[in-house]
N, C-alpha and C positions, 0 to 999 in steps of 0.2 A: 274515480276514487270510490264513489258510492257502490259501483258494480263490484269492485274488489272486496269491499267490506261485506256486501251481501253474499258473495260467493264464499268468503271466509266463514261467515255465520252458518251458511248451509253445510259446509264441509265439517265444521265442528259439531253441528247437530247430527249429521250422518255418522260421524265417528263415535260420538257419545251413545247414539242409539245402538250401534253395533257392539260397542263395549258392554253396554248394559245387558243386551241380549245374551251375550256369552259369559257374563260374569256370574249369573245366577245358576246354581247347580240345577240340573234337570233330573228327572227320574229315569233317564235313559241308561244304557249300558256304558256310556262314556265316563271316564274317570276324571275326577277333579284335578286341576293343575298341580295341586299341592300333595296329591296322593303318591305313594310309591307304587309304581307299575312297571311291567315289562314292556308296555306299549309306549313308544315315543320317548322323547327327551323332556325332562323338566328343566325349563330355563327360568332362572330367577335373576332379578336385577333390582338394585336399590332405586335406580332412575334410568329412564330411556328418554332421549330427546332426539328430534329430527323432523324432517318434513314427511308427512304421511301421504301416500298415494290413496286411491280409492280402494277400500277393502273389497275383495271379491269372494264370492262363495264358489268353491270348486269341489270336485269329487277327488279326494286323495286316496292314498294307500297307507295302511298301517302294516305291522308285521303279520297280522292275522286276517285282515279284511281288505277288500278292494271296494272302491266306490263309496268311501266314507265322506259325508259332507264336512268340509273344513272351510275356515276363513283363511284367505291368502292375503297377508299384510305385506305391503312394500313400503320401505322408508328410505329416504336419501339423507345424506349428511348426518348420520346417526352417531350419537355418543352414548355409550352404555357404562354406567358406574355400578360397581359391585356385582359384576356378572358371575353367575354360578350356573354351570350346566351339569345336570345329573342324569345318569342312565342306569336303570335297574335291569340286570340281566339274570334270567333264571338259569341256574347251573344244577348239575346233579346233587350238589351239596347245599342247595338252597339259593336264595337270591344274593347277587353280588352287585354292589352299587359303585359306579365310577363317578368321581366328582372332579370337575375341572373349574378352577377359579382364576379370575384375571387379577393382576396387580394393577391398580389404578384404573383409568378410564380406557375403554376400548372404543376406537374411532373407526367408523366404516363409511365409505362413500355411498354404498348401496347395500341394502339388506332386504331379504325376502324370506318370509316364514309362513308355513302352513300349520295352523293350530286347530284343535277341537275344543279347547277350553282356555279361558284367560281369567285371572284374578288380578285386580289392581287396587292399590291403596289410595289412588287419587289421580286426577288429571290437572295439568296446568299449562299455561302458554308462556314458555321461557322468553320468546321474542316473536315478532310478527312473522307469520308463516310457519312457525314451528309448533309442534305438539310435544308435551312432556307427560310422562307416566311415572308415578312413584310406586314403589313396592310391587313390582310386577312379577307374576308367575304365569308361565305359559306351558301348556302341554303341546309340544311341537313334534311334527313328524318329518318335516323337510325344511332345512334352512340353508340359504346361500348368502354369502357376503363377499 
């Protein structure tokens, strides 16, 4: 039992460290998760809960660049409340935004997303082994569920 509690504390510390690292805007060319951009998808949620795998750093691909450092987040038993997905597309007549909203909670057995930026309004533990995120905004480039 002590071992499980110790592993849980280490996992939460690793998650918090990763989230803090990517929650602060940098002076690089990458866009904030809340900005309107032609690169990637802006994914917003009021709340995300699930079991989190170990976040990985990978080299992903955007519409204009290859080999971009990204965080690969994997979650199981996911419930997303207030899901909104936005995509800004540049057209000859200017930018066009596509918005997809879910009605109610979206439930997924497995979810994986590659992101370059993340903003969150808070972290909580809904039940043992689960992680919860409030007011989440992600700048995502690849998502599977």
